[in-house]
N, C-alpha and C positions, 0 to 999 in steps of 0.2 A: 397360593395355588392358582388363583385366577390369572396372575401375571405370567406365570409359566405357560399357561394355556394360550394366552394372548400372544406371547412371543412365538410359540410354536405355530400358531395360526398365521402370523405375519411372515414367518419363514416359509411356510407352505405356499402362501400367496406369491412371495417373491420368486420362489423356485418355479411356480407355475408360469409366471410372466417370462422368466428366462427360457423355460422349455418351449413356450409358445413362439418366442422369437427364433429359437433354433429350428423349430418345425417349419416356420415360414421360410427360413433360409434353405432348408432341405427341399421343400416343395419347389422353390425357384430353381435350384440346381437340378432337380429331377426333370423338370420341364425342359431345361436346356439340354440335358443328356438325351432325353427322348427325341428331341429335334435332331440332334447330331446322329443318333442311331438311325433315324429315318434317312438322313442324307447318306450315311454309310451304306445302308441297304440299297439305295438307288445306284450308288457307285459300284456295288458288287454285282449288279444285274449283268447278264451276258451282253445285252445290246447297248450298254452305256458307252457313250462317246464323250470325250472331253471337249468342252466348249472353250475355244481360245478367246481371251479378252483382247479387245482392240485398245492399243495404247495411244494416248494422245501425243502428238509431237511436242517436243519441248518448245516453250515459249522463246521467241527470239529476243536476245538481249539488246538493249538500245545501243550499248557501246560496242557490240560485236565480239566482246571477249567471252571466252568460255569460263564456266565456274571452276573454282579451285585455285590452288596455289600456282603462281606463275613459274615457268621453267627458269632454271639457273642459266645465266649467261656467263660463259667462261671467257674471261678477258685474256687477250694475248699479251704476254709480257716479253 
C-alpha cells in the first residue's frame, strides 16, 4: 500500500512541475500580448501618425556589379 501512495505522490509532483512550466510560458506570452495591446491602443488613437523609417543606402559593391543573376546575352547567329 505504501508503494502505491509513493507512486501517486511522485506522479503529483511530476504533474506540478509540468504545470509550473506551462504557467511560466503562459505568463511570458501574456506579457507579450499586453505589450502588443498597448501598441495597438496607441495606433488606434485619433492623433496617431505613422513614423517613416529612414532607410540606409545600399553599400557600394567593390566590383561595381549589382547583386543577383547576370542578364542573358543573346548571341547573334
